[in-house]
Backbone as CSV, one residue per row, in Angstrom:
resi,resn,N_x,N_y,N_z,CA_x,CA_y,CA_z,C_x,C_y,C_z
1,UNK,0.837,-1.182,0.000,0.000,0.000,0.000,0.881,1.244,0.000
2,UNK,1.208,1.721,-1.149,2.028,2.932,-1.220,1.348,4.016,-2.038
3,UNK,0.174,3.710,-2.535,-0.564,4.667,-3.360,-1.151,5.778,-2.494
4,UNK,-0.930,7.022,-2.925,-1.499,8.167,-2.207,-3.019,8.157,-2.348
5,UNK,-3.683,8.602,-1.317,-5.141,8.684,-1.311,-5.570,10.132,-1.508
6,UNK,-6.788,10.337,-2.035,-7.268,11.720,-2.137,-7.608,12.249,-0.742
7,UNK,-7.738,13.545,-0.642,-8.192,14.143,0.608,-9.660,13.841,0.808
8,UNK,-10.230,14.398,1.866,-11.638,14.166,2.116,-12.156,14.988,3.276
9,UNK,-13.324,14.584,3.755,-14.022,15.264,4.843,-14.284,14.249,5.957
10,UNK,-14.069,14.668,7.200,-14.286,13.782,8.340,-15.789,13.520,8.482
11,UNK,-16.168,12.248,8.375,-17.553,11.820,8.520,-17.882,11.628,10.000
12,UNK,-16.957,10.985,10.724,-17.080,10.812,12.167,-15.687,10.554,12.725
13,UNK,-15.507,10.798,14.008,-14.181,10.621,14.623,-14.327,10.200,16.068
14,UNK,-13.243,9.651,16.609,-13.211,9.300,18.022,-11.773,9.303,18.507
15,UNK,-11.608,9.493,19.796,-10.299,9.453,20.423,-10.173,8.114,21.141
16,UNK,-9.105,7.390,20.870,-8.858,6.092,21.484,-7.973,6.285,22.711
17,UNK,-8.494,5.921,23.866,-7.732,6.022,25.111,-7.278,4.651,25.599
18,UNK,-8.094,3.635,25.364,-7.773,2.260,25.760,-7.591,1.462,24.482
19,UNK,-6.361,1.390,24.017,-6.056,0.804,22.708,-5.736,-0.686,22.810
20,UNK,-5.878,-1.403,21.682,-5.433,-2.797,21.651,-3.933,-2.864,21.980
21,UNK,-3.496,-4.004,22.461,-2.117,-4.171,22.915,-1.085,-3.684,21.899
22,UNK,-1.295,-3.955,20.630,-0.332,-3.564,19.589,-0.171,-2.048,19.478
23,UNK,-1.176,-1.282,19.913,-1.149,0.172,19.782,-1.180,0.899,21.134
24,UNK,-1.091,0.155,22.219,-1.234,0.731,23.561,-0.231,1.844,23.827
25,UNK,0.977,1.713,23.333,1.991,2.736,23.592,1.713,4.036,22.840
26,UNK,0.799,4.001,21.875,0.485,5.184,21.074,-0.733,5.945,21.606
27,UNK,-1.459,5.367,22.548,-2.676,5.988,23.074,-2.310,7.203,23.934
28,UNK,-3.164,8.207,23.973,-4.388,8.341,23.194,-4.093,8.787,21.765
29,UNK,-4.929,8.340,20.841,-4.811,8.760,19.446,-6.201,8.850,18.826
30,UNK,-6.301,9.594,17.746,-7.586,9.848,17.107,-7.691,9.036,15.819
31,UNK,-8.879,8.460,15.598,-9.186,7.804,14.333,-10.441,8.450,13.764
32,UNK,-10.634,8.275,12.458,-11.816,8.869,11.817,-12.237,8.028,10.630
33,UNK,-13.503,8.134,10.294,-14.000,7.652,9.010,-14.036,8.879,8.129
34,UNK,-13.374,8.778,6.995,-13.223,9.919,6.089,-13.957,9.637,4.789
35,UNK,-14.801,10.573,4.385,-15.445,10.498,3.077,-14.451,11.066,2.076
36,UNK,-13.927,10.206,1.207,-12.902,10.620,0.253,-13.479,11.480,-0.861
37,UNK,-12.700,12.434,-1.319,-13.148,13.328,-2.396,-13.501,12.564,-3.668
38,UNK,-12.830,11.454,-3.931,-13.105,10.656,-5.123,-14.233,9.666,-4.945
39,UNK,-14.859,9.647,-3.766,-15.937,8.709,-3.477,-15.469,7.619,-2.537
40,UNK,-16.365,7.098,-1.767,-16.056,6.046,-0.812,-15.630,6.609,0.528
41,UNK,-15.451,5.703,1.473,-15.025,6.083,2.819,-13.898,5.164,3.262
42,UNK,-13.063,5.670,4.162,-11.951,4.907,4.691,-11.795,5.228,6.170
43,UNK,-11.413,4.225,6.952,-11.073,4.446,8.355,-9.581,4.703,8.417
44,UNK,-9.185,5.756,9.113,-7.773,6.150,9.133,-7.400,6.749,10.470
45,UNK,-6.107,6.783,10.724,-5.563,7.470,11.890,-5.345,8.930,11.524
46,UNK,-5.370,9.785,12.546,-5.126,11.202,12.358,-3.810,11.575,13.009
47,UNK,-3.109,12.513,12.411,-1.838,12.990,12.924,-1.905,14.502,13.081
48,UNK,-1.261,15.013,14.108,-1.241,16.460,14.306,-2.476,16.947,15.032
49,UNK,-2.940,18.106,14.620,-4.082,18.772,15.251,-5.328,17.893,15.214
50,UNK,-6.075,17.881,16.314,-7.319,17.109,16.383,-8.316,17.634,15.348
51,UNK,-9.129,16.722,14.813,-10.141,17.097,13.828,-11.530,16.917,14.417
52,UNK,-12.496,17.544,13.747,-13.902,17.436,14.120,-14.689,17.021,12.891
53,UNK,-15.898,16.545,13.111,-16.775,16.175,12.007,-16.926,17.375,11.074
54,UNK,-16.764,17.126,9.778,-16.888,18.180,8.777,-15.578,18.823,8.373
55,UNK,-14.499,18.567,9.120,-13.196,19.139,8.773,-12.634,18.498,7.505
56,UNK,-11.937,19.307,6.723,-11.230,18.801,5.548,-9.896,18.216,6.010
57,UNK,-9.528,17.066,5.442,-8.260,16.416,5.774,-7.544,16.024,4.493
58,UNK,-6.235,15.899,4.600,-5.418,15.468,3.478,-4.617,14.236,3.853
59,UNK,-4.354,13.395,2.879,-3.561,12.187,3.113,-2.137,12.573,3.473
60,UNK,-1.590,11.924,4.467,-0.228,12.186,4.918,0.707,11.074,4.451
61,UNK,0.452,9.838,4.907,1.302,8.704,4.558,0.699,7.422,5.111
62,UNK,1.271,6.296,4.669,0.977,5.003,5.282,2.073,4.720,6.302
63,UNK,1.687,4.198,7.469,2.642,3.742,8.484,2.256,2.314,8.832
64,UNK,3.107,1.386,8.484,2.827,-0.042,8.709,1.475,-0.435,8.113
65,UNK,1.174,0.092,6.931,-0.054,-0.249,6.223,-1.287,0.510,6.671
66,UNK,-1.141,1.400,7.639,-2.272,2.178,8.152,-2.235,3.565,7.540
67,UNK,-3.346,4.006,6.888,-3.351,5.353,6.317,-3.468,6.416,7.397
68,UNK,-2.646,7.453,7.274,-2.682,8.587,8.196,-3.089,9.835,7.412
69,UNK,-3.979,10.610,8.000,-4.433,11.870,7.435,-4.134,12.961,8.442
70,UNK,-4.171,14.221,7.986,-4.049,15.365,8.891,-5.002,16.454,8.428
71,UNK,-5.334,17.314,9.360,-6.247,18.423,9.072,-5.640,19.329,8.006
72,UNK,-6.448,19.679,7.020,-5.990,20.588,5.961,-6.015,22.018,6.483
73,UNK,-5.041,22.795,6.040,-4.999,24.185,6.510,-5.764,25.113,5.613
């Protein structure tokens, strides 16, 4: 998975405080379902500034196969 994804809009989001063992050291962290500009939705991690429903986000990178997005400025 190295293909860049289009940006999108946050459909819903949540902050993870009690993470699965594999991600426990990264908690708390935010995840979101993002409605992609090209159509469809994806569940992704967020990096940087916290986002809210309706915020525009842009694709940042894949980390261990997980897509990361950040709030668009």
